A tleap script that builds the chain and sets N, CA, C and O, in Angstrom:
source leaprc.protein.ff14SB
mol = sequence {
  NMET SER ARG LYS ILE LYS LEU ILE TRP ASP
  PHE ARG GLY PRO THR SER ALA LYS THR ALA
  GLU HIE HIE GLU ILE HIE LEU LYS GLU TYR
  ILE ALA ILE GLU LYS LEU ASP LEU ASN ILE
  THR GLY PHE GLU ILE HIE GLY GLU MET GLN
  ALA ILE ALA PHE MET VAL VAL THR ASP GLU
  TYR MET ILE GLN VAL ARG ASP ALA LEU LYS
  PRO HIE ARG GLY GLU VAL PHE LEU GLU VAL
  LYS CLYS
}
set mol.1.N position { 1.191 -1.299 0.110 }
set mol.1.CA position { -0.091 -0.290 -0.034 }
set mol.1.C position { 0.971 1.076 0.178 }
set mol.1.O position { 1.841 1.118 1.048 }
set mol.2.N position { 0.654 2.312 -0.947 }
set mol.2.CA position { 1.829 3.281 -1.167 }
set mol.2.C position { 1.099 4.339 -0.092 }
set mol.2.O position { -0.084 4.058 0.098 }
set mol.3.N position { 1.466 5.213 0.461 }
set mol.3.CA position { 1.878 6.267 1.572 }
set mol.3.C position { 1.331 7.374 0.793 }
set mol.3.O position { 1.795 7.878 -0.230 }
set mol.4.N position { 0.286 7.669 1.430 }
set mol.4.CA position { -1.016 9.235 1.138 }
set mol.4.C position { -0.221 10.606 1.350 }
set mol.4.O position { 0.714 10.594 2.151 }
set mol.5.N position { -0.479 11.555 0.809 }
set mol.5.CA position { 0.802 12.901 1.495 }
set mol.5.C position { -0.430 13.753 0.925 }
set mol.5.O position { -0.886 13.700 -0.217 }
set mol.6.N position { -0.902 14.632 2.099 }
set mol.6.CA position { -2.148 15.549 1.824 }
set mol.6.C position { -1.038 16.639 1.083 }
set mol.6.O position { -0.076 16.789 1.836 }
set mol.7.N position { -0.950 17.169 0.245 }
set mol.7.CA position { -0.340 18.229 -0.238 }
set mol.7.C position { -1.015 19.608 0.224 }
set mol.7.O position { -2.239 19.512 0.140 }
set mol.8.N position { -0.706 20.527 0.563 }
set mol.8.CA position { -1.625 22.182 1.049 }
set mol.8.C position { -1.015 23.568 0.426 }
set mol.8.O position { 0.084 24.123 0.442 }
set mol.9.N position { -1.793 23.729 0.091 }
set mol.9.CA position { -1.719 25.270 -0.212 }
set mol.9.C position { -2.566 26.514 1.101 }
set mol.9.O position { -3.650 26.389 1.671 }
set mol.10.N position { -1.789 27.357 1.180 }
set mol.10.CA position { -2.366 28.295 2.307 }
set mol.10.C position { -2.767 29.576 1.504 }
set mol.10.O position { -2.433 29.964 0.385 }
set mol.11.N position { -3.728 30.184 2.605 }
set mol.11.CA position { -4.274 31.660 1.834 }
set mol.11.C position { -4.591 32.384 3.166 }
set mol.11.O position { -4.617 31.534 4.057 }
set mol.12.N position { -4.758 33.207 3.487 }
set mol.12.CA position { -4.473 34.435 4.418 }
set mol.12.C position { -5.260 35.762 3.973 }
set mol.12.O position { -5.408 36.148 2.813 }
set mol.13.N position { -5.632 36.249 4.897 }
set mol.13.CA position { -6.627 37.729 4.103 }
set mol.13.C position { -8.424 36.941 4.592 }
set mol.13.O position { -8.789 35.927 5.186 }
set mol.14.N position { -9.154 38.202 3.876 }
set mol.14.CA position { -10.002 38.494 4.474 }
set mol.14.C position { -10.578 37.692 2.627 }
set mol.14.O position { -11.730 37.413 2.296 }
set mol.15.N position { -9.894 37.603 2.181 }
set mol.15.CA position { -10.792 36.474 0.998 }
set mol.15.C position { -10.215 34.918 0.768 }
set mol.15.O position { -10.147 34.525 -0.396 }
set mol.16.N position { -9.922 34.290 1.525 }
set mol.16.CA position { -8.619 33.132 2.120 }
set mol.16.C position { -9.711 32.170 1.594 }
set mol.16.O position { -9.638 31.303 0.723 }
set mol.17.N position { -10.642 32.529 2.295 }
set mol.17.CA position { -11.703 31.086 2.308 }
set mol.17.C position { -12.395 30.700 0.902 }
set mol.17.O position { -12.873 29.625 0.541 }
set mol.18.N position { -12.275 32.083 0.147 }
set mol.18.CA position { -13.408 31.956 -1.348 }
set mol.18.C position { -12.321 31.788 -2.409 }
set mol.18.O position { -12.505 31.548 -3.602 }
set mol.19.N position { -10.943 31.984 -1.656 }
set mol.19.CA position { -9.615 31.918 -2.798 }
set mol.19.C position { -9.721 30.159 -2.805 }
set mol.19.O position { -10.131 29.371 -3.658 }
set mol.20.N position { -9.130 29.967 -1.390 }
set mol.20.CA position { -9.059 28.438 -0.953 }
set mol.20.C position { -10.467 27.538 -1.837 }
set mol.20.O position { -10.072 26.562 -2.474 }
set mol.21.N position { -11.678 27.751 -1.886 }
set mol.21.CA position { -12.293 27.693 -2.354 }
set mol.21.C position { -12.583 26.987 -3.592 }
set mol.21.O position { -12.880 25.833 -3.899 }
set mol.22.N position { -12.288 28.692 -4.520 }
set mol.22.CA position { -11.557 28.311 -5.686 }
set mol.22.C position { -10.327 27.444 -6.277 }
set mol.22.O position { -10.524 26.967 -7.395 }
set mol.23.N position { -9.067 27.180 -5.654 }
set mol.23.CA position { -7.894 26.932 -6.034 }
set mol.23.C position { -8.243 25.412 -5.444 }
set mol.23.O position { -7.252 25.023 -4.825 }
set mol.24.N position { -9.194 24.525 -5.423 }
set mol.24.CA position { -9.720 23.325 -4.895 }
set mol.24.C position { -10.243 22.874 -6.722 }
set mol.24.O position { -9.805 21.862 -7.270 }
set mol.25.N position { -11.197 23.829 -7.399 }
set mol.25.CA position { -11.445 23.747 -8.803 }
set mol.25.C position { -10.491 23.432 -10.038 }
set mol.25.O position { -10.666 22.733 -11.036 }
set mol.26.N position { -9.123 24.419 -9.484 }
set mol.26.CA position { -7.735 24.431 -10.200 }
set mol.26.C position { -7.200 23.045 -9.449 }
set mol.26.O position { -6.553 22.379 -10.257 }
set mol.27.N position { -7.263 22.559 -8.434 }
set mol.27.CA position { -6.566 20.841 -8.266 }
set mol.27.C position { -7.553 20.197 -9.239 }
set mol.27.O position { -6.988 20.023 -10.319 }
set mol.28.N position { -8.856 19.769 -9.250 }
set mol.28.CA position { -9.453 19.155 -9.772 }
set mol.28.C position { -9.811 19.155 -11.109 }
set mol.28.O position { -10.290 18.125 -11.581 }
set mol.29.N position { -9.632 20.309 -11.918 }
set mol.29.CA position { -8.989 19.755 -13.486 }
set mol.29.C position { -7.727 19.391 -13.603 }
set mol.29.O position { -7.406 18.463 -14.347 }
set mol.30.N position { -6.920 20.023 -12.938 }
set mol.30.CA position { -5.061 19.663 -13.206 }
set mol.30.C position { -5.108 17.936 -13.061 }
set mol.30.O position { -4.309 17.148 -13.567 }
set mol.31.N position { -6.185 17.646 -12.291 }
set mol.31.CA position { -5.916 15.765 -11.905 }
set mol.31.C position { -6.479 15.535 -13.420 }
set mol.31.O position { -5.739 14.882 -14.156 }
set mol.32.N position { -7.887 16.069 -14.038 }
set mol.32.CA position { -8.432 15.851 -14.982 }
set mol.32.C position { -7.333 16.174 -16.228 }
set mol.32.O position { -6.626 15.243 -16.614 }
set mol.33.N position { -7.270 16.806 -16.523 }
set mol.33.CA position { -6.168 17.318 -18.041 }
set mol.33.C position { -5.033 15.778 -17.285 }
set mol.33.O position { -5.128 14.659 -17.790 }
set mol.34.N position { -4.222 16.012 -16.272 }
set mol.34.CA position { -3.047 14.735 -16.522 }
set mol.34.C position { -3.576 13.206 -16.437 }
set mol.34.O position { -3.037 12.249 -16.995 }
set mol.35.N position { -4.872 13.161 -15.534 }
set mol.35.CA position { -5.871 11.881 -16.102 }
set mol.35.C position { -4.750 10.931 -14.679 }
set mol.35.O position { -4.079 9.903 -14.589 }
set mol.36.N position { -5.009 11.681 -14.126 }
set mol.36.CA position { -4.648 11.079 -12.465 }
set mol.36.C position { -5.433 9.993 -11.951 }
set mol.36.O position { -6.534 9.830 -12.478 }
set mol.37.N position { -5.116 9.281 -11.101 }
set mol.37.CA position { -5.919 8.276 -10.573 }
set mol.37.C position { -5.549 8.714 -9.343 }
set mol.37.O position { -4.582 8.143 -8.839 }
set mol.38.N position { -6.248 9.863 -8.538 }
set mol.38.CA position { -6.639 10.732 -7.195 }
set mol.38.C position { -7.747 11.086 -7.145 }
set mol.38.O position { -8.382 10.762 -8.149 }
set mol.39.N position { -8.324 11.649 -6.377 }
set mol.39.CA position { -9.836 11.640 -5.882 }
set mol.39.C position { -10.210 12.236 -4.452 }
set mol.39.O position { -11.258 12.311 -3.810 }
set mol.40.N position { -8.788 12.658 -4.223 }
set mol.40.CA position { -9.273 13.430 -2.991 }
set mol.40.C position { -8.089 14.943 -2.586 }
set mol.40.O position { -6.916 15.135 -2.265 }
set mol.41.N position { -9.786 16.002 -2.971 }
set mol.41.CA position { -9.057 17.132 -2.675 }
set mol.41.C position { -9.818 17.928 -1.614 }
set mol.41.O position { -10.013 17.212 -0.632 }
set mol.42.N position { -10.248 18.990 -1.488 }
set mol.42.CA position { -10.911 19.558 -0.457 }
set mol.42.C position { -10.393 21.115 -0.315 }
set mol.42.O position { -9.376 21.576 -0.833 }
set mol.43.N position { -11.437 21.884 0.599 }
set mol.43.CA position { -10.367 23.509 1.219 }
set mol.43.C position { -11.074 22.934 2.912 }
set mol.43.O position { -11.934 22.124 3.255 }
set mol.44.N position { -10.109 23.917 3.641 }
set mol.44.CA position { -11.167 24.199 5.096 }
set mol.44.C position { -10.790 25.648 5.204 }
set mol.44.O position { -9.981 26.334 4.579 }
set mol.45.N position { -11.482 25.862 6.024 }
set mol.45.CA position { -11.333 27.451 6.615 }
set mol.45.C position { -11.041 27.266 8.060 }
set mol.45.O position { -11.701 26.643 8.891 }
set mol.46.N position { -9.991 27.884 8.198 }
set mol.46.CA position { -9.613 27.855 9.373 }
set mol.46.C position { -9.821 29.205 10.580 }
set mol.46.O position { -9.597 29.417 11.771 }
set mol.47.N position { -10.215 29.684 9.756 }
set mol.47.CA position { -11.028 31.638 10.921 }
set mol.47.C position { -11.485 32.364 9.960 }
set mol.47.O position { -11.941 31.968 8.888 }
set mol.48.N position { -11.358 33.515 10.362 }
set mol.48.CA position { -11.863 34.476 9.300 }
set mol.48.C position { -10.663 35.263 8.609 }
set mol.48.O position { -10.671 36.449 8.281 }
set mol.49.N position { -9.771 34.470 8.482 }
set mol.49.CA position { -8.088 35.538 8.237 }
set mol.49.C position { -7.291 34.390 7.666 }
set mol.49.O position { -6.091 34.587 7.472 }
set mol.50.N position { -8.028 32.734 7.256 }
set mol.50.CA position { -7.028 31.634 6.977 }
set mol.50.C position { -7.807 30.501 6.655 }
set mol.50.O position { -8.684 29.977 7.341 }
set mol.51.N position { -7.219 30.045 5.063 }
set mol.51.CA position { -8.180 28.534 4.804 }
set mol.51.C position { -6.897 27.821 3.958 }
set mol.51.O position { -5.771 28.262 3.729 }
set mol.52.N position { -7.429 26.749 3.648 }
set mol.52.CA position { -6.255 25.967 2.741 }
set mol.52.C position { -7.126 25.513 1.959 }
set mol.52.O position { -8.313 25.610 2.272 }
set mol.53.N position { -6.693 24.843 0.620 }
set mol.53.CA position { -7.070 24.461 -0.216 }
set mol.53.C position { -5.884 23.085 -0.389 }
set mol.53.O position { -4.675 23.313 -0.428 }
set mol.54.N position { -6.554 21.428 -0.495 }
set mol.54.CA position { -5.603 20.374 -0.357 }
set mol.54.C position { -5.927 19.567 -1.390 }
set mol.54.O position { -7.114 19.487 -1.706 }
set mol.55.N position { -4.738 18.676 -2.244 }
set mol.55.CA position { -5.117 17.028 -2.860 }
set mol.55.C position { -3.916 16.258 -2.291 }
set mol.55.O position { -2.741 16.626 -2.277 }
set mol.56.N position { -4.498 15.001 -1.776 }
set mol.56.CA position { -4.228 14.293 -1.399 }
set mol.56.C position { -3.583 12.587 -2.859 }
set mol.56.O position { -4.143 11.808 -3.631 }
set mol.57.N position { -2.149 12.906 -2.395 }
set mol.57.CA position { -1.419 11.907 -3.282 }
set mol.57.C position { -0.651 10.558 -2.861 }
set mol.57.O position { -0.398 10.124 -1.737 }
set mol.58.N position { -0.435 10.166 -3.825 }
set mol.58.CA position { 0.334 9.270 -3.532 }
set mol.58.C position { 1.786 9.058 -3.578 }
set mol.58.O position { 2.034 9.663 -4.621 }
set mol.59.N position { 2.768 8.669 -3.215 }
set mol.59.CA position { 4.299 8.492 -3.501 }
set mol.59.C position { 4.034 8.444 -5.037 }
set mol.59.O position { 4.429 9.567 -5.349 }
set mol.60.N position { 3.789 8.099 -5.717 }
set mol.60.CA position { 3.591 7.690 -7.057 }
set mol.60.C position { 3.745 9.365 -7.736 }
set mol.60.O position { 4.756 9.980 -8.074 }
set mol.61.N position { 2.443 9.720 -7.758 }
set mol.61.CA position { 2.908 11.302 -8.190 }
set mol.61.C position { 3.201 12.399 -7.397 }
set mol.61.O position { 3.010 13.536 -7.829 }
set mol.62.N position { 3.742 12.151 -6.043 }
set mol.62.CA position { 4.389 13.344 -5.177 }
set mol.62.C position { 4.989 14.325 -6.013 }
set mol.62.O position { 4.547 15.454 -6.226 }
set mol.63.N position { 6.183 13.743 -6.542 }
set mol.63.CA position { 7.144 14.434 -7.045 }
set mol.63.C position { 6.917 15.490 -8.649 }
set mol.63.O position { 7.666 16.379 -9.053 }
set mol.64.N position { 5.518 14.936 -9.333 }
set mol.64.CA position { 5.188 15.558 -10.627 }
set mol.64.C position { 4.260 16.108 -9.934 }
set mol.64.O position { 4.261 16.982 -10.802 }
set mol.65.N position { 3.111 16.605 -8.894 }
set mol.65.CA position { 2.208 17.098 -8.807 }
set mol.65.C position { 2.794 17.837 -7.899 }
set mol.65.O position { 2.172 18.897 -7.832 }
set mol.66.N position { 4.217 17.810 -6.710 }
set mol.66.CA position { 4.769 19.384 -6.512 }
set mol.66.C position { 5.736 20.281 -7.158 }
set mol.66.O position { 6.075 21.361 -6.675 }
set mol.67.N position { 6.186 19.780 -8.311 }
set mol.67.CA position { 6.704 20.590 -9.029 }
set mol.67.C position { 6.013 20.917 -9.961 }
set mol.67.O position { 6.913 21.414 -10.638 }
set mol.68.N position { 4.975 21.067 -10.661 }
set mol.68.CA position { 4.288 21.300 -11.244 }
set mol.68.C position { 3.303 22.509 -10.779 }
set mol.68.O position { 2.918 23.511 -11.382 }
set mol.69.N position { 3.032 21.991 -9.390 }
set mol.69.CA position { 1.580 22.848 -8.273 }
set mol.69.C position { 2.525 23.742 -7.072 }
set mol.69.O position { 2.063 24.744 -6.527 }
set mol.70.N position { 3.631 23.307 -6.829 }
set mol.70.CA position { 4.339 24.479 -5.901 }
set mol.70.C position { 3.172 24.521 -4.858 }
set mol.70.O position { 2.552 25.546 -4.574 }
set mol.71.N position { 2.939 23.223 -4.296 }
set mol.71.CA position { 2.305 23.539 -2.701 }
set mol.71.C position { 3.363 24.076 -1.875 }
set mol.71.O position { 4.558 23.853 -2.073 }
set mol.72.N position { 2.774 24.970 -0.707 }
set mol.72.CA position { 3.336 25.504 0.263 }
set mol.72.C position { 3.681 24.519 1.027 }
set mol.72.O position { 4.848 24.705 1.372 }
set mol.73.N position { 3.091 23.179 1.645 }
set mol.73.CA position { 3.722 22.333 2.631 }
set mol.73.C position { 3.318 21.062 2.434 }
set mol.73.O position { 2.714 21.172 1.368 }
set mol.74.N position { 3.239 19.781 2.792 }
set mol.74.CA position { 2.507 18.512 2.634 }
set mol.74.C position { 3.138 18.310 4.043 }
set mol.74.O position { 4.107 18.746 4.666 }
set mol.75.N position { 1.868 17.226 4.288 }
set mol.75.CA position { 1.933 16.182 5.613 }
set mol.75.C position { 1.621 14.841 5.250 }
set mol.75.O position { 1.069 14.749 4.153 }
set mol.76.N position { 1.784 13.962 5.754 }
set mol.76.CA position { 1.731 12.180 5.850 }
set mol.76.C position { 0.085 12.848 5.997 }
set mol.76.O position { -0.237 13.769 6.748 }
set mol.77.N position { -0.945 11.983 4.917 }
set mol.77.CA position { -2.275 11.665 5.042 }
set mol.77.C position { -2.873 10.846 5.759 }
set mol.77.O position { -2.232 9.797 5.699 }
set mol.78.N position { -3.859 10.715 6.491 }
set mol.78.CA position { -4.074 9.272 7.262 }
set mol.78.C position { -5.762 9.422 7.506 }
set mol.78.O position { -6.457 10.289 8.035 }
set mol.79.N position { -6.027 8.216 6.889 }
set mol.79.CA position { -7.530 8.502 6.789 }
set mol.79.C position { -7.708 7.645 7.949 }
set mol.79.O position { -7.026 6.823 8.560 }
set mol.80.N position { -9.145 8.252 8.048 }
set mol.80.CA position { -10.196 7.864 9.165 }
set mol.80.C position { -10.829 6.710 8.650 }
set mol.80.O position { -11.390 6.547 7.566 }
set mol.81.N position { -10.617 5.774 9.791 }
set mol.81.CA position { -11.833 4.605 8.980 }
set mol.81.C position { -13.162 4.730 10.146 }
set mol.81.O position { -13.157 4.899 11.366 }
set mol.82.N position { -14.383 4.543 9.039 }
set mol.82.CA position { -15.488 4.330 10.507 }
set mol.82.C position { -16.177 3.008 9.842 }
set mol.82.O position { -17.064 2.404 10.445 }
savepdb mol mol.pdb
quit
């Protein structure tokens, strides 16, 4: 099983939530254009002045996506089993 990595783009300021929400659209477009076998994207609001957009990739795609989209940071993604 391949490790999953959450690539994160940080947005700050009064428009951060809308910017992060819009950035997720571009992440989904990139996945479709590149025909990647990925399906976890999203955005999270962390307050009035901070939000993030994210894409979860496997080790297989990490270098490609990192070099093309230049995320601000990344972390190991742990799925919560229900």
